[in-house]
CHARMM internal coordinates of N, CA and C (Angstrom, degrees):
IC EDIT
DIST 1 N 1 CA 1.4142
DIST 1 CA 1 C 1.5196
ANGL 1 N 1 CA 1 C 112.03
DIST 1 C 2 N 1.2917
ANGL 1 CA 1 C 2 N 117.75
DIHE 1 N 1 CA 1 C 2 N -18.70
DIST 2 N 2 CA 1.4546
ANGL 1 C 2 N 2 CA 121.25
DIHE 1 CA 1 C 2 N 2 CA -179.90
DIST 2 CA 2 C 1.5189
ANGL 2 N 2 CA 2 C 109.79
DIHE 1 C 2 N 2 CA 2 C -62.33
DIST 2 C 3 N 1.3217
ANGL 2 CA 2 C 3 N 114.65
DIHE 2 N 2 CA 2 C 3 N 125.45
DIST 3 N 3 CA 1.4540
ANGL 2 C 3 N 3 CA 119.68
DIHE 2 CA 2 C 3 N 3 CA -178.31
DIST 3 CA 3 C 1.5053
ANGL 3 N 3 CA 3 C 111.20
DIHE 2 C 3 N 3 CA 3 C -121.33
DIST 3 C 4 N 1.3174
ANGL 3 CA 3 C 4 N 116.12
DIHE 3 N 3 CA 3 C 4 N 153.83
DIST 4 N 4 CA 1.4373
ANGL 3 C 4 N 4 CA 121.26
DIHE 3 CA 3 C 4 N 4 CA 177.57
DIST 4 CA 4 C 1.5061
ANGL 4 N 4 CA 4 C 110.23
DIHE 3 C 4 N 4 CA 4 C -113.95
DIST 4 C 5 N 1.3103
ANGL 4 CA 4 C 5 N 115.98
DIHE 4 N 4 CA 4 C 5 N 127.99
DIST 5 N 5 CA 1.4270
ANGL 4 C 5 N 5 CA 121.75
DIHE 4 CA 4 C 5 N 5 CA -179.24
DIST 5 CA 5 C 1.5252
ANGL 5 N 5 CA 5 C 106.69
DIHE 4 C 5 N 5 CA 5 C -87.77
DIST 5 C 6 N 1.3455
ANGL 5 CA 5 C 6 N 115.80
DIHE 5 N 5 CA 5 C 6 N 123.46
DIST 6 N 6 CA 1.4502
ANGL 5 C 6 N 6 CA 119.83
DIHE 5 CA 5 C 6 N 6 CA -179.40
DIST 6 CA 6 C 1.5431
ANGL 6 N 6 CA 6 C 113.10
DIHE 5 C 6 N 6 CA 6 C -72.38
DIST 6 C 7 N 1.3098
ANGL 6 CA 6 C 7 N 114.73
DIHE 6 N 6 CA 6 C 7 N 165.16
DIST 7 N 7 CA 1.4734
ANGL 6 C 7 N 7 CA 120.09
DIHE 6 CA 6 C 7 N 7 CA -178.09
DIST 7 CA 7 C 1.5387
ANGL 7 N 7 CA 7 C 111.03
DIHE 6 C 7 N 7 CA 7 C -62.17
DIST 7 C 8 N 1.2958
ANGL 7 CA 7 C 8 N 116.76
DIHE 7 N 7 CA 7 C 8 N -40.70
DIST 8 N 8 CA 1.4721
ANGL 7 C 8 N 8 CA 120.32
DIHE 7 CA 7 C 8 N 8 CA -179.81
DIST 8 CA 8 C 1.5041
ANGL 8 N 8 CA 8 C 113.04
DIHE 7 C 8 N 8 CA 8 C -64.48
DIST 8 C 9 N 1.3416
ANGL 8 CA 8 C 9 N 114.76
DIHE 8 N 8 CA 8 C 9 N -40.80
DIST 9 N 9 CA 1.4713
ANGL 8 C 9 N 9 CA 119.09
DIHE 8 CA 8 C 9 N 9 CA 178.73
DIST 9 CA 9 C 1.5251
ANGL 9 N 9 CA 9 C 110.99
DIHE 8 C 9 N 9 CA 9 C -69.26
DIST 9 C 10 N 1.3432
ANGL 9 CA 9 C 10 N 117.06
DIHE 9 N 9 CA 9 C 10 N -39.98
DIST 10 N 10 CA 1.4504
ANGL 9 C 10 N 10 CA 120.10
DIHE 9 CA 9 C 10 N 10 CA 175.93
DIST 10 CA 10 C 1.5126
ANGL 10 N 10 CA 10 C 112.29
DIHE 9 C 10 N 10 CA 10 C -62.83
DIST 10 C 11 N 1.3202
ANGL 10 CA 10 C 11 N 115.86
DIHE 10 N 10 CA 10 C 11 N -43.91
DIST 11 N 11 CA 1.4931
ANGL 10 C 11 N 11 CA 119.68
DIHE 10 CA 10 C 11 N 11 CA 177.57
DIST 11 CA 11 C 1.5183
ANGL 11 N 11 CA 11 C 111.08
DIHE 10 C 11 N 11 CA 11 C -60.90
DIST 11 C 12 N 1.3249
ANGL 11 CA 11 C 12 N 117.38
DIHE 11 N 11 CA 11 C 12 N -40.19
DIST 12 N 12 CA 1.4651
ANGL 11 C 12 N 12 CA 120.53
DIHE 11 CA 11 C 12 N 12 CA 179.06
DIST 12 CA 12 C 1.5021
ANGL 12 N 12 CA 12 C 110.97
DIHE 11 C 12 N 12 CA 12 C -65.63
DIST 12 C 13 N 1.2962
ANGL 12 CA 12 C 13 N 117.56
DIHE 12 N 12 CA 12 C 13 N -43.59
DIST 13 N 13 CA 1.4671
ANGL 12 C 13 N 13 CA 120.41
DIHE 12 CA 12 C 13 N 13 CA 179.13
DIST 13 CA 13 C 1.5285
ANGL 13 N 13 CA 13 C 111.23
DIHE 12 C 13 N 13 CA 13 C -62.82
DIST 13 C 14 N 1.3200
ANGL 13 CA 13 C 14 N 116.68
DIHE 13 N 13 CA 13 C 14 N -43.12
DIST 14 N 14 CA 1.4487
ANGL 13 C 14 N 14 CA 119.59
DIHE 13 CA 13 C 14 N 14 CA 179.67
DIST 14 CA 14 C 1.5374
ANGL 14 N 14 CA 14 C 111.97
DIHE 13 C 14 N 14 CA 14 C -65.70
DIST 14 C 15 N 1.3325
ANGL 14 CA 14 C 15 N 115.02
DIHE 14 N 14 CA 14 C 15 N -39.97
DIST 15 N 15 CA 1.4631
ANGL 14 C 15 N 15 CA 118.35
DIHE 14 CA 14 C 15 N 15 CA 178.87
DIST 15 CA 15 C 1.5328
ANGL 15 N 15 CA 15 C 111.10
DIHE 14 C 15 N 15 CA 15 C -65.72
DIST 15 C 16 N 1.3282
ANGL 15 CA 15 C 16 N 116.99
DIHE 15 N 15 CA 15 C 16 N -39.87
DIST 16 N 16 CA 1.4630
ANGL 15 C 16 N 16 CA 119.18
DIHE 15 CA 15 C 16 N 16 CA -179.47
DIST 16 CA 16 C 1.5271
ANGL 16 N 16 CA 16 C 110.80
DIHE 15 C 16 N 16 CA 16 C -68.81
DIST 16 C 17 N 1.3168
ANGL 16 CA 16 C 17 N 117.84
DIHE 16 N 16 CA 16 C 17 N -24.31
DIST 17 N 17 CA 1.4511
ANGL 16 C 17 N 17 CA 121.92
DIHE 16 CA 16 C 17 N 17 CA 176.56
DIST 17 CA 17 C 1.5326
ANGL 17 N 17 CA 17 C 112.52
DIHE 16 C 17 N 17 CA 17 C -87.31
DIST 17 C 18 N 1.3524
ANGL 17 CA 17 C 18 N 116.05
DIHE 17 N 17 CA 17 C 18 N -7.79
DIST 18 N 18 CA 1.4521
ANGL 17 C 18 N 18 CA 122.30
DIHE 17 CA 17 C 18 N 18 CA -179.16
DIST 18 CA 18 C 1.5186
ANGL 18 N 18 CA 18 C 112.12
DIHE 17 C 18 N 18 CA 18 C 75.48
DIST 18 C 19 N 1.2939
ANGL 18 CA 18 C 19 N 117.38
DIHE 18 N 18 CA 18 C 19 N 28.65
DIST 19 N 19 CA 1.4791
ANGL 18 C 19 N 19 CA 121.97
DIHE 18 CA 18 C 19 N 19 CA -179.47
DIST 19 CA 19 C 1.5070
ANGL 19 N 19 CA 19 C 111.05
DIHE 18 C 19 N 19 CA 19 C -103.35
DIST 19 C 20 N 1.3107
ANGL 19 CA 19 C 20 N 116.83
DIHE 19 N 19 CA 19 C 20 N 139.71
DIST 20 N 20 CA 1.4467
ANGL 19 C 20 N 20 CA 122.50
DIHE 19 CA 19 C 20 N 20 CA 173.69
DIST 20 CA 20 C 1.4972
ANGL 20 N 20 CA 20 C 109.12
DIHE 19 C 20 N 20 CA 20 C -122.90
DIST 20 C 21 N 1.3085
ANGL 20 CA 20 C 21 N 117.09
DIHE 20 N 20 CA 20 C 21 N 107.83
DIST 21 N 21 CA 1.4621
ANGL 20 C 21 N 21 CA 122.82
DIHE 20 CA 20 C 21 N 21 CA -175.33
DIST 21 CA 21 C 1.5426
ANGL 21 N 21 CA 21 C 109.57
DIHE 20 C 21 N 21 CA 21 C -107.90
DIST 21 C 22 N 1.3282
ANGL 21 CA 21 C 22 N 113.89
DIHE 21 N 21 CA 21 C 22 N 151.88
DIST 22 N 22 CA 1.4684
ANGL 21 C 22 N 22 CA 119.90
DIHE 21 CA 21 C 22 N 22 CA 174.91
DIST 22 CA 22 C 1.5361
ANGL 22 N 22 CA 22 C 106.35
DIHE 21 C 22 N 22 CA 22 C -75.48
DIST 22 C 23 N 1.3102
ANGL 22 CA 22 C 23 N 115.99
DIHE 22 N 22 CA 22 C 23 N 168.38
DIST 23 N 23 CA 1.4643
ANGL 22 C 23 N 23 CA 122.73
DIHE 22 CA 22 C 23 N 23 CA 177.92
DIST 23 CA 23 C 1.5402
ANGL 23 N 23 CA 23 C 110.32
DIHE 22 C 23 N 23 CA 23 C -59.34
DIST 23 C 24 N 1.3189
ANGL 23 CA 23 C 24 N 116.03
DIHE 23 N 23 CA 23 C 24 N -40.96
DIST 24 N 24 CA 1.4860
ANGL 23 C 24 N 24 CA 120.03
DIHE 23 CA 23 C 24 N 24 CA 179.38
DIST 24 CA 24 C 1.5431
ANGL 24 N 24 CA 24 C 110.36
DIHE 23 C 24 N 24 CA 24 C -65.91
DIST 24 C 25 N 1.3024
ANGL 24 CA 24 C 25 N 117.87
DIHE 24 N 24 CA 24 C 25 N -39.75
DIST 25 N 25 CA 1.4586
ANGL 24 C 25 N 25 CA 120.61
DIHE 24 CA 24 C 25 N 25 CA 178.06
DIST 25 CA 25 C 1.5229
ANGL 25 N 25 CA 25 C 111.33
DIHE 24 C 25 N 25 CA 25 C -66.33
DIST 25 C 26 N 1.3237
ANGL 25 CA 25 C 26 N 117.64
DIHE 25 N 25 CA 25 C 26 N -38.96
DIST 26 N 26 CA 1.4409
ANGL 25 C 26 N 26 CA 123.22
DIHE 25 CA 25 C 26 N 26 CA 177.39
DIST 26 CA 26 C 1.5240
ANGL 26 N 26 CA 26 C 111.22
DIHE 25 C 26 N 26 CA 26 C -62.73
DIST 26 C 27 N 1.3308
ANGL 26 CA 26 C 27 N 114.74
DIHE 26 N 26 CA 26 C 27 N -42.21
DIST 27 N 27 CA 1.4841
ANGL 26 C 27 N 27 CA 119.57
DIHE 26 CA 26 C 27 N 27 CA 179.01
DIST 27 CA 27 C 1.5216
ANGL 27 N 27 CA 27 C 110.64
DIHE 26 C 27 N 27 CA 27 C -64.60
DIST 27 C 28 N 1.3401
ANGL 27 CA 27 C 28 N 116.16
DIHE 27 N 27 CA 27 C 28 N -41.32
DIST 28 N 28 CA 1.4951
ANGL 27 C 28 N 28 CA 118.24
DIHE 27 CA 27 C 28 N 28 CA 178.28
DIST 28 CA 28 C 1.4937
ANGL 28 N 28 CA 28 C 110.46
DIHE 27 C 28 N 28 CA 28 C -66.91
DIST 28 C 29 N 1.3165
ANGL 28 CA 28 C 29 N 119.22
DIHE 28 N 28 CA 28 C 29 N -39.68
DIST 29 N 29 CA 1.4537
ANGL 28 C 29 N 29 CA 122.52
DIHE 28 CA 28 C 29 N 29 CA 178.35
DIST 29 CA 29 C 1.5391
ANGL 29 N 29 CA 29 C 110.52
DIHE 28 C 29 N 29 CA 29 C -61.32
DIST 29 C 30 N 1.3009
ANGL 29 CA 29 C 30 N 115.27
DIHE 29 N 29 CA 29 C 30 N -42.43
DIST 30 N 30 CA 1.4900
ANGL 29 C 30 N 30 CA 119.47
DIHE 29 CA 29 C 30 N 30 CA 179.63
DIST 30 CA 30 C 1.5261
ANGL 30 N 30 CA 30 C 110.79
DIHE 29 C 30 N 30 CA 30 C -63.22
DIST 30 C 31 N 1.3228
ANGL 30 CA 30 C 31 N 117.18
DIHE 30 N 30 CA 30 C 31 N -38.73
DIST 31 N 31 CA 1.4697
ANGL 30 C 31 N 31 CA 119.46
DIHE 30 CA 30 C 31 N 31 CA 175.98
DIST 31 CA 31 C 1.5096
ANGL 31 N 31 CA 31 C 112.08
DIHE 30 C 31 N 31 CA 31 C -64.77
DIST 31 C 32 N 1.3357
ANGL 31 CA 31 C 32 N 116.51
DIHE 31 N 31 CA 31 C 32 N -41.24
DIST 32 N 32 CA 1.4460
ANGL 31 C 32 N 32 CA 120.74
DIHE 31 CA 31 C 32 N 32 CA 179.17
DIST 32 CA 32 C 1.5253
ANGL 32 N 32 CA 32 C 112.75
DIHE 31 C 32 N 32 CA 32 C -67.52
DIST 32 C 33 N 1.3257
ANGL 32 CA 32 C 33 N 116.68
DIHE 32 N 32 CA 32 C 33 N -35.90
DIST 33 N 33 CA 1.4525
ANGL 32 C 33 N 33 CA 120.16
DIHE 32 CA 32 C 33 N 33 CA 176.38
DIST 33 CA 33 C 1.5235
ANGL 33 N 33 CA 33 C 111.15
DIHE 32 C 33 N 33 CA 33 C -64.47
DIST 33 C 34 N 1.3384
ANGL 33 CA 33 C 34 N 116.68
DIHE 33 N 33 CA 33 C 34 N -38.21
DIST 34 N 34 CA 1.4589
ANGL 33 C 34 N 34 CA 120.40
DIHE 33 CA 33 C 34 N 34 CA 177.56
DIST 34 CA 34 C 1.5264
ANGL 34 N 34 CA 34 C 111.29
DIHE 33 C 34 N 34 CA 34 C -67.56
DIST 34 C 35 N 1.3419
ANGL 34 CA 34 C 35 N 116.32
DIHE 34 N 34 CA 34 C 35 N -38.44
DIST 35 N 35 CA 1.4736
ANGL 34 C 35 N 35 CA 120.08
DIHE 34 CA 34 C 35 N 35 CA 178.59
DIST 35 CA 35 C 1.5251
ANGL 35 N 35 CA 35 C 108.68
DIHE 34 C 35 N 35 CA 35 C -67.37
DIST 35 C 36 N 1.3015
ANGL 35 CA 35 C 36 N 118.80
DIHE 35 N 35 CA 35 C 36 N -37.64
DIST 36 N 36 CA 1.4844
ANGL 35 C 36 N 36 CA 121.98
DIHE 35 CA 35 C 36 N 36 CA 178.33
DIST 36 CA 36 C 1.5105
ANGL 36 N 36 CA 36 C 110.35
DIHE 35 C 36 N 36 CA 36 C -65.51
DIST 36 C 37 N 1.3165
ANGL 36 CA 36 C 37 N 117.59
DIHE 36 N 36 CA 36 C 37 N -41.07
DIST 37 N 37 CA 1.4796
ANGL 36 C 37 N 37 CA 121.39
DIHE 36 CA 36 C 37 N 37 CA 179.01
DIST 37 CA 37 C 1.5355
ANGL 37 N 37 CA 37 C 109.69
DIHE 36 C 37 N 37 CA 37 C -62.47
DIST 37 C 38 N 1.3345
ANGL 37 CA 37 C 38 N 116.47
DIHE 37 N 37 CA 37 C 38 N -41.26
DIST 38 N 38 CA 1.4594
ANGL 37 C 38 N 38 CA 120.92
DIHE 37 CA 37 C 38 N 38 CA 179.81
DIST 38 CA 38 C 1.5242
ANGL 38 N 38 CA 38 C 109.95
DIHE 37 C 38 N 38 CA 38 C -66.18
DIST 38 C 39 N 1.3451
ANGL 38 CA 38 C 39 N 118.00
DIHE 38 N 38 CA 38 C 39 N -39.60
DIST 39 N 39 CA 1.4471
ANGL 38 C 39 N 39 CA 121.26
DIHE 38 CA 38 C 39 N 39 CA 179.03
DIST 39 CA 39 C 1.5536
ANGL 39 N 39 CA 39 C 110.65
DIHE 38 C 39 N 39 CA 39 C -65.83
DIST 39 C 40 N 1.3158
ANGL 39 CA 39 C 40 N 115.88
DIHE 39 N 39 CA 39 C 40 N -43.00
DIST 40 N 40 CA 1.4780
ANGL 39 C 40 N 40 CA 120.02
DIHE 39 CA 39 C 40 N 40 CA 177.69
DIST 40 CA 40 C 1.5172
ANGL 40 N 40 CA 40 C 111.11
DIHE 39 C 40 N 40 CA 40 C -59.64
DIST 40 C 41 N 1.3124
ANGL 40 CA 40 C 41 N 116.10
DIHE 40 N 40 CA 40 C 41 N -38.34
DIST 41 N 41 CA 1.4858
ANGL 40 C 41 N 41 CA 120.51
DIHE 40 CA 40 C 41 N 41 CA 179.22
DIST 41 CA 41 C 1.5136
ANGL 41 N 41 CA 41 C 110.40
DIHE 40 C 41 N 41 CA 41 C -63.67
DIST 41 C 42 N 1.3380
ANGL 41 CA 41 C 42 N 117.54
DIHE 41 N 41 CA 41 C 42 N -41.57
DIST 42 N 42 CA 1.4754
ANGL 41 C 42 N 42 CA 120.77
DIHE 41 CA 41 C 42 N 42 CA -179.94
DIST 42 CA 42 C 1.5262
ANGL 42 N 42 CA 42 C 111.16
DIHE 41 C 42 N 42 CA 42 C -70.01
DIST 42 C 43 N 1.3198
ANGL 42 CA 42 C 43 N 117.97
DIHE 42 N 42 CA 42 C 43 N -38.57
DIST 43 N 43 CA 1.4780
ANGL 42 C 43 N 43 CA 122.22
DIHE 42 CA 42 C 43 N 43 CA -175.32
DIST 43 CA 43 C 1.5331
ANGL 43 N 43 CA 43 C 110.37
DIHE 42 C 43 N 43 CA 43 C -70.58
DIST 43 C 44 N 1.2882
ANGL 43 CA 43 C 44 N 118.18
DIHE 43 N 43 CA 43 C 44 N -35.94
DIST 44 N 44 CA 1.4575
ANGL 43 C 44 N 44 CA 122.35
DIHE 43 CA 43 C 44 N 44 CA -173.79
DIST 44 CA 44 C 1.5182
ANGL 44 N 44 CA 44 C 111.45
DIHE 43 C 44 N 44 CA 44 C -86.18
DIST 44 C 45 N 1.3095
ANGL 44 CA 44 C 45 N 116.24
DIHE 44 N 44 CA 44 C 45 N 49.15
DIST 45 N 45 CA 1.4663
ANGL 44 C 45 N 45 CA 122.42
DIHE 44 CA 44 C 45 N 45 CA 178.42
DIST 45 CA 45 C 1.5571
ANGL 45 N 45 CA 45 C 106.61
DIHE 44 C 45 N 45 CA 45 C -119.97
DIST 45 C 46 N 1.3527
ANGL 45 CA 45 C 46 N 117.14
DIHE 45 N 45 CA 45 C 46 N 149.82
DIST 46 N 46 CA 1.4335
ANGL 45 C 46 N 46 CA 119.26
DIHE 45 CA 45 C 46 N 46 CA 175.63
DIST 46 CA 46 C 1.5473
ANGL 46 N 46 CA 46 C 108.43
DIHE 45 C 46 N 46 CA 46 C -63.65
DIST 46 C 47 N 1.3172
ANGL 46 CA 46 C 47 N 116.22
DIHE 46 N 46 CA 46 C 47 N 136.39
DIST 47 N 47 CA 1.4344
ANGL 46 C 47 N 47 CA 121.41
DIHE 46 CA 46 C 47 N 47 CA 179.38
DIST 47 CA 47 C 1.5289
ANGL 47 N 47 CA 47 C 109.99
DIHE 46 C 47 N 47 CA 47 C -128.20
DIST 47 C 48 N 1.3143
ANGL 47 CA 47 C 48 N 115.79
DIHE 47 N 47 CA 47 C 48 N 147.97
DIST 48 N 48 CA 1.4314
ANGL 47 C 48 N 48 CA 121.46
DIHE 47 CA 47 C 48 N 48 CA 179.07
DIST 48 CA 48 C 1.5046
ANGL 48 N 48 CA 48 C 110.43
DIHE 47 C 48 N 48 CA 48 C -91.66
DIST 48 C 49 N 1.3242
ANGL 48 CA 48 C 49 N 115.48
DIHE 48 N 48 CA 48 C 49 N -174.10
DIST 49 N 49 CA 1.5016
ANGL 48 C 49 N 49 CA 119.89
DIHE 48 CA 48 C 49 N 49 CA -177.16
DIST 49 CA 49 C 1.5229
ANGL 49 N 49 CA 49 C 112.04
DIHE 48 C 49 N 49 CA 49 C -63.63
DIST 49 C 50 N 1.3053
ANGL 49 CA 49 C 50 N 120.77
DIHE 49 N 49 CA 49 C 50 N -22.91
DIST 50 N 50 CA 1.4499
ANGL 49 C 50 N 50 CA 123.13
DIHE 49 CA 49 C 50 N 50 CA -178.52
DIST 50 CA 50 C 1.5432
ANGL 50 N 50 CA 50 C 111.97
DIHE 49 C 50 N 50 CA 50 C -70.79
DIST 50 C 51 N 1.3231
ANGL 50 CA 50 C 51 N 118.15
DIHE 50 N 50 CA 50 C 51 N -12.09
DIST 51 N 51 CA 1.4555
ANGL 50 C 51 N 51 CA 120.93
DIHE 50 CA 50 C 51 N 51 CA -179.00
DIST 51 CA 51 C 1.5183
ANGL 51 N 51 CA 51 C 109.19
DIHE 50 C 51 N 51 CA 51 C -74.45
DIST 51 C 52 N 1.3228
ANGL 51 CA 51 C 52 N 119.02
DIHE 51 N 51 CA 51 C 52 N -24.71
DIST 52 N 52 CA 1.4554
ANGL 51 C 52 N 52 CA 124.38
DIHE 51 CA 51 C 52 N 52 CA -179.67
DIST 52 CA 52 C 1.5261
ANGL 52 N 52 CA 52 C 107.68
DIHE 51 C 52 N 52 CA 52 C -127.34
DIST 52 C 53 N 1.2971
ANGL 52 CA 52 C 53 N 115.79
DIHE 52 N 52 CA 52 C 53 N 74.30
DIST 53 N 53 CA 1.4656
ANGL 52 C 53 N 53 CA 119.53
DIHE 52 CA 52 C 53 N 53 CA -175.74
DIST 53 CA 53 C 1.5290
ANGL 53 N 53 CA 53 C 114.40
DIHE 52 C 53 N 53 CA 53 C -60.31
DIST 53 C 54 N 1.3247
ANGL 53 CA 53 C 54 N 116.63
DIHE 53 N 53 CA 53 C 54 N -32.20
DIST 54 N 54 CA 1.4809
ANGL 53 C 54 N 54 CA 118.53
DIHE 53 CA 53 C 54 N 54 CA -178.28
DIST 54 CA 54 C 1.5072
ANGL 54 N 54 CA 54 C 111.13
DIHE 53 C 54 N 54 CA 54 C -67.43
DIST 54 C 55 N 1.3344
ANGL 54 CA 54 C 55 N 118.53
DIHE 54 N 54 CA 54 C 55 N -18.05
DIST 55 N 55 CA 1.4579
ANGL 54 C 55 N 55 CA 121.59
DIHE 54 CA 54 C 55 N 55 CA -178.62
DIST 55 CA 55 C 1.5178
ANGL 55 N 55 CA 55 C 112.93
DIHE 54 C 55 N 55 CA 55 C -106.01
DIST 55 C 56 N 1.3260
ANGL 55 CA 55 C 56 N 116.74
DIHE 55 N 55 CA 55 C 56 N 6.31
DIST 56 N 56 CA 1.4825
ANGL 55 C 56 N 56 CA 120.60
DIHE 55 CA 55 C 56 N 56 CA -178.92
DIST 56 CA 56 C 1.5214
ANGL 56 N 56 CA 56 C 111.46
DIHE 55 C 56 N 56 CA 56 C -113.71
DIST 56 C 57 N 1.3026
ANGL 56 CA 56 C 57 N 116.65
DIHE 56 N 56 CA 56 C 57 N 134.61
DIST 57 N 57 CA 1.4701
ANGL 56 C 57 N 57 CA 121.67
DIHE 56 CA 56 C 57 N 57 CA 178.97
DIST 57 CA 57 C 1.5095
ANGL 57 N 57 CA 57 C 108.60
DIHE 56 C 57 N 57 CA 57 C -131.17
DIST 57 C 58 N 1.3255
ANGL 57 CA 57 C 58 N 115.87
DIHE 57 N 57 CA 57 C 58 N 143.22
DIST 58 N 58 CA 1.4474
ANGL 57 C 58 N 58 CA 121.47
DIHE 57 CA 57 C 58 N 58 CA 174.31
DIST 58 CA 58 C 1.5188
ANGL 58 N 58 CA 58 C 113.34
DIHE 57 C 58 N 58 CA 58 C 63.76
DIST 58 C 59 N 1.3210
ANGL 58 CA 58 C 59 N 118.20
DIHE 58 N 58 CA 58 C 59 N 48.24
DIST 59 N 59 CA 1.4478
ANGL 58 C 59 N 59 CA 118.30
DIHE 58 CA 58 C 59 N 59 CA 178.49
DIST 59 CA 59 C 1.5090
ANGL 59 N 59 CA 59 C 111.68
DIHE 58 C 59 N 59 CA 59 C -83.23
DIST 59 C 60 N 1.3221
ANGL 59 CA 59 C 60 N 114.20
DIHE 59 N 59 CA 59 C 60 N 158.13
DIST 60 N 60 CA 1.4676
ANGL 59 C 60 N 60 CA 121.16
DIHE 59 CA 59 C 60 N 60 CA -175.25
DIST 60 CA 60 C 1.5480
ANGL 60 N 60 CA 60 C 110.31
DIHE 59 C 60 N 60 CA 60 C -92.50
DIST 60 C 61 N 1.3573
ANGL 60 CA 60 C 61 N 114.01
DIHE 60 N 60 CA 60 C 61 N 173.06
DIST 61 N 61 CA 1.4535
ANGL 60 C 61 N 61 CA 118.19
DIHE 60 CA 60 C 61 N 61 CA -179.61
DIST 61 CA 61 C 1.5447
ANGL 61 N 61 CA 61 C 110.81
DIHE 60 C 61 N 61 CA 61 C -63.28
DIST 61 C 62 N 1.3243
ANGL 61 CA 61 C 62 N 118.73
DIHE 61 N 61 CA 61 C 62 N -34.92
DIST 62 N 62 CA 1.4663
ANGL 61 C 62 N 62 CA 119.98
DIHE 61 CA 61 C 62 N 62 CA -179.35
DIST 62 CA 62 C 1.5309
ANGL 62 N 62 CA 62 C 111.02
DIHE 61 C 62 N 62 CA 62 C -68.42
DIST 62 C 63 N 1.3111
ANGL 62 CA 62 C 63 N 118.94
DIHE 62 N 62 CA 62 C 63 N -22.14
DIST 63 N 63 CA 1.4425
ANGL 62 C 63 N 63 CA 121.92
DIHE 62 CA 62 C 63 N 63 CA 176.25
DIST 63 CA 63 C 1.5238
ANGL 63 N 63 CA 63 C 112.31
DIHE 62 C 63 N 63 CA 63 C -67.83
DIST 63 C 64 N 1.3378
ANGL 63 CA 63 C 64 N 116.71
DIHE 63 N 63 CA 63 C 64 N -26.45
DIST 64 N 64 CA 1.4256
ANGL 63 C 64 N 64 CA 121.80
DIHE 63 CA 63 C 64 N 64 CA -176.47
DIST 64 CA 64 C 1.5046
ANGL 64 N 64 CA 64 C 114.05
DIHE 63 C 64 N 64 CA 64 C -81.61
DIST 64 C 65 N 1.3039
ANGL 64 CA 64 C 65 N 118.11
DIHE 64 N 64 CA 64 C 65 N -6.59
DIST 65 N 65 CA 1.4696
ANGL 64 C 65 N 65 CA 121.31
DIHE 64 CA 64 C 65 N 65 CA 179.44
DIST 65 CA 65 C 1.5124
ANGL 65 N 65 CA 65 C 113.00
DIHE 64 C 65 N 65 CA 65 C -92.11
END
COOR INIT
IC SEED 1 N 1 CA 1 C
IC BUILD
């Protein structure tokens, strides 16, 4: 699911938002977009009751594995 935003697409998005970034700022933004894509990939996974311990009560030994 990890995707890479091309330079042309990034430039188009910035232009439509009315933003003018330096090359260094664009490079940092591209890194952050990649980190966000990686985070979204991790979050969008099936999780069991142990993912939200504050909302789970009386779990079994197999839940702890």
